[in-house]
C-alpha positions in Angstrom: 48.8 39.9 42.2 47.3 36.6 41.1 47.1 35.7 37.5 43.3 36.3 37.6 43.9 39.8 39.2 46.3 40.7 36.4 43.7 39.8 33.9 41.2 41.7 35.1 43.1 44.5 35.9 44.7 44.1 32.0 41.2 44.2 30.7 40.1 47.2 32.7 42.9 49.3 31.3 42.2 48.0 27.8 38.6 49.2 27.9 39.6 52.2 29.2 42.1 53.0 26.5 39.2 51.7 23.8 37.1 54.2 25.3 39.5 57.1 24.9 40.0 57.6 28.4 43.4 56.8 30.3 43.7 54.5 33.5 44.7 57.5 35.6 41.4 59.6 34.7 39.8 56.0 35.6 40.9 56.3 39.2 38.7 58.0 41.6 39.9 61.6 42.8 40.5 62.1 46.6 38.1 64.2 48.2 38.3 68.0 48.3 40.4 69.3 51.2 40.9 72.7 52.8 44.2 73.5 54.2 44.2 76.4 56.5 47.2 78.7 56.3 45.5 81.8 58.2 42.0 82.8 59.0 41.5 84.3 55.7 43.6 81.9 53.3 43.1 78.4 52.3 44.4 75.8 49.7 41.7 74.1 48.2 43.4 70.7 47.4 42.0 67.1 46.4 39.2 66.5 43.6 39.6 66.2 39.8 41.7 69.2 38.8 44.4 71.1 40.2 45.0 72.7 43.4 43.4 76.3 44.0 42.9 78.7 46.9 40.2 80.5 48.9 40.5 83.9 50.2 37.9 85.3 52.6 37.5 89.2 52.7 34.9 91.5 54.8 32.0 91.1 52.6 32.6 87.9 50.4 35.2 85.5 49.3 37.4 85.2 46.3 38.5 81.5 45.0 41.4 81.0 42.8 40.7 78.3 40.2 38.1 75.8 39.5 38.4 71.7 39.5 37.3 69.7 36.6 33.8 68.4 37.4 30.5 68.8 38.8 31.5 66.4 41.8 34.3 68.3 42.7 32.8 71.7 42.6 29.9 70.6 44.7 32.7 69.5 47.3 34.3 72.7 47.2 31.0 74.7 47.5 30.0 72.7 50.6 33.5 73.0 52.0 33.2 76.8 51.5 29.9 76.6 53.3 31.3 74.9 56.4 34.3 77.9 56.8 32.2 81.0 56.2 28.7 82.1 55.3 29.7 85.0 53.2 29.3 84.5 49.5 31.4 83.8 46.7 32.2 87.0 44.8 35.0 86.4 42.4 36.9 83.5 40.8 40.2 83.9 39.2 41.5 81.7 36.6 45.4 81.7 37.0 45.6 80.5 33.2 43.5 78.5 30.8 44.4 74.8 31.4 41.4 72.6 31.6 42.1 71.3 35.1 42.1 75.1 36.3 39.1 76.4 34.5 36.6 73.5 33.3 34.8 73.9 36.4 34.1 77.6 35.9 30.6 76.3 34.7 29.3 75.1 37.9 29.8 78.5 39.6 26.5 80.7 40.5 26.1 83.4 37.6 26.3 86.0 40.4 30.2 85.3 40.5 32.4 87.6 38.4 34.9 85.5 36.7 38.5 87.4 36.3 41.5 86.6 34.2 44.3 87.9 32.4 43.1 89.4 28.9 45.7 86.5 27.2 44.0 83.7 29.3 40.5 84.8 27.9 41.6 84.7 24.4 42.9 81.2 25.1 39.9 79.8 26.1 38.6 80.1 22.4 41.9 78.6 21.0 42.0 75.0 19.1 43.3 72.3 21.3 46.7 70.7 20.6 44.5 68.1 18.6 43.2 70.7 16.3 39.6 70.3 17.6 37.4 73.8 18.4 37.7 75.0 21.9 34.7 73.7 23.9 34.2 77.0 25.0 33.0 78.4 21.8 29.5 77.1 22.5 27.2 79.9 23.4 25.7 78.3 26.5 29.1 78.5 28.2 29.6 82.3 27.5 28.6 83.3 31.3 31.5 81.0 32.5 34.2 82.7 30.2 36.1 85.2 32.0 34.0 88.4 31.9 36.6 90.6 33.4 40.4 91.0 32.3 43.4 93.4 32.8 46.5 93.7 31.6 49.3 94.1 33.8 47.7 94.5 37.5 44.6 94.6 38.7 43.2 95.1 42.4 40.2 93.5 44.0 39.0 95.0 47.4 36.7 92.7 49.4 35.9 95.2 52.0 39.2 96.4 53.4 40.8 93.7 52.5 43.1 93.9 49.1 43.7 91.1 46.6 46.4 91.9 44.1 46.6 90.2 40.6 49.7 90.5 38.7 51.0 89.5 35.1 54.4 89.2 35.0 54.8 88.3 31.4 55.2 85.2 29.2 55.8 82.2 31.4 53.9 78.8 31.4 51.5 80.5 29.0 51.0 84.1 28.0 48.3 84.5 30.4 49.6 83.6 33.7 48.1 85.5 36.8 49.6 85.5 40.3 47.1 86.0 43.0 48.9 87.9 45.7 47.5 88.6 49.2 49.7 91.1 50.8 48.2 90.9 54.0 49.4 87.2 54.6 52.1 87.5 52.3 51.2 84.5 50.1 50.7 84.1 46.5 48.8 81.5 44.2 51.1 81.3 41.0 49.0 78.4 39.1 51.3 76.3 37.1 54.4 78.5 37.2 56.0 76.0 39.5 56.4 72.2 39.7 58.0 69.7 42.1 58.6 66.2 41.3 58.9 66.8 37.3 60.5 69.4 34.7 58.4 72.7 34.4 55.6 72.2 32.0 55.6 75.0 29.4 52.8 75.4 26.7 54.3 76.7 23.8 51.6 76.1 21.6 49.9 78.9 24.0 52.9 80.9 23.6 54.5 79.7 26.6 58.3 80.6 26.7 61.3 78.8 29.1 63.1 82.1 28.8 60.2 84.1 29.6 59.6 81.8 32.3 62.7 82.8 34.3 62.0 86.2 33.9 58.8 86.2 34.9 59.5 84.2 38.1 62.6 86.5 39.0 60.3 89.5 38.3 57.6 88.0 40.6 60.2 87.4 43.6 61.6 90.9 43.2 58.2 92.5 43.2 56.2 90.8 45.6 57.1 90.2 49.5 55.3 87.0 49.4 56.9 84.4 51.5 54.9 81.2 50.7 53.9 80.1 47.1 51.1 77.9 46.3 50.8 76.2 43.0 48.5 74.0 41.0 50.3 70.7 41.4 52.8 71.1 44.3 52.9 71.6 47.9 53.1 75.3 49.2 56.8 76.5 49.0 59.3 79.4 50.1 61.3 81.7 48.1 64.5 79.7 48.1 62.6 76.8 46.5 61.3 79.0 43.5 65.0 80.2 43.3 66.0 76.8 42.9 63.4 76.2 40.1 64.3 79.2 38.1 68.3 77.9 38.3 67.3 74.6 37.0 65.8 75.8 34.1 68.9 78.1 33.6 71.1 74.9 33.6 69.2 73.3 31.3 69.0 76.2 29.0 72.6 76.5 29.0 73.1 72.7 28.6 70.9 72.8 25.4 72.7 76.1 24.1 76.3 74.4 24.5 75.2 71.2 22.6 73.5 73.5 20.0 76.7 75.2 19.5 78.5 71.9 19.3 76.5 71.1 16.2 74.4 68.5 17.9 71.0 67.5 16.8 67.7 67.7 18.9 67.7 64.1 19.2 71.6 63.6 20.2 70.8 66.5 22.9 67.5 65.1 24.3 69.7 61.6 24.9 71.7 63.9 27.4 68.7 64.3 29.7 66.2 62.2 31.5 63.3 60.9 29.9 60.7 63.1 31.5 63.0 66.4 30.6 62.5 65.8 26.5 59.4 67.7 25.9 61.0 70.7 27.6 64.4 70.4 26.0 62.5 70.4 22.8 60.6 73.4 23.8 64.1 75.1 24.5 66.0 73.8 21.4 63.1 75.5 19.6 63.4 78.7 21.3 67.1 79.1 20.8 67.2 77.7 17.1 64.4 80.2 16.1 65.6 83.3 17.5 
């Protein structure tokens, strides 16, 4: 990179920071794409926001999670029209993070939005910065989940069934697993990550020990062979087990260090930089029991 280009790039970064927008947010999102798993199941990738899903039933379709902006949602709707002429009947939010729900507002009013009851409550929680939730705006009321459940809910699209399950506290207190028994696949939101440590939203009631129990119960309960998540490529059962085991090993390491009288700062120095936040969550869970 030449000195001139370096200078321009630096000025762009500074301008973005002064505007309150990170350089990463300035980058143009990849176009939305639909990755076919079967005749009825697609992963919705790309765009602004997390990965989601599409399930095609007899008399309509169910969408798993929304994108973040109008442009990406327009691409989602256009992509669905190219795959099927059946109407969107349901949108399921796997949890309340903005990259999974902000695009709710662009769905037609005829779509029923479904989530766990705790997820709906989280829509109205103040953000980590203490600011009021944007969902408190009455004009957005039609785009907050209108149908909620506690442990389990079945949705029928003609003769085809989609099972919604809540296995307890994990990434948040309102995580939903969308299980499609006919294809043995599950969409699990942010309950699995690759390339980075698991994200636990303690400020939303998330818990690492609950997360392990959550995934264990999911594997014991569902006959799924493929798991789609918000920020990773699809994986099988063994990868989910390895993810759980990695969390368990971190918990054991933190517990041993606490028992040895080490402070949080001392414990964090024994982990990679990108694990420090998660280690802090584990530390707080153990020391406040």
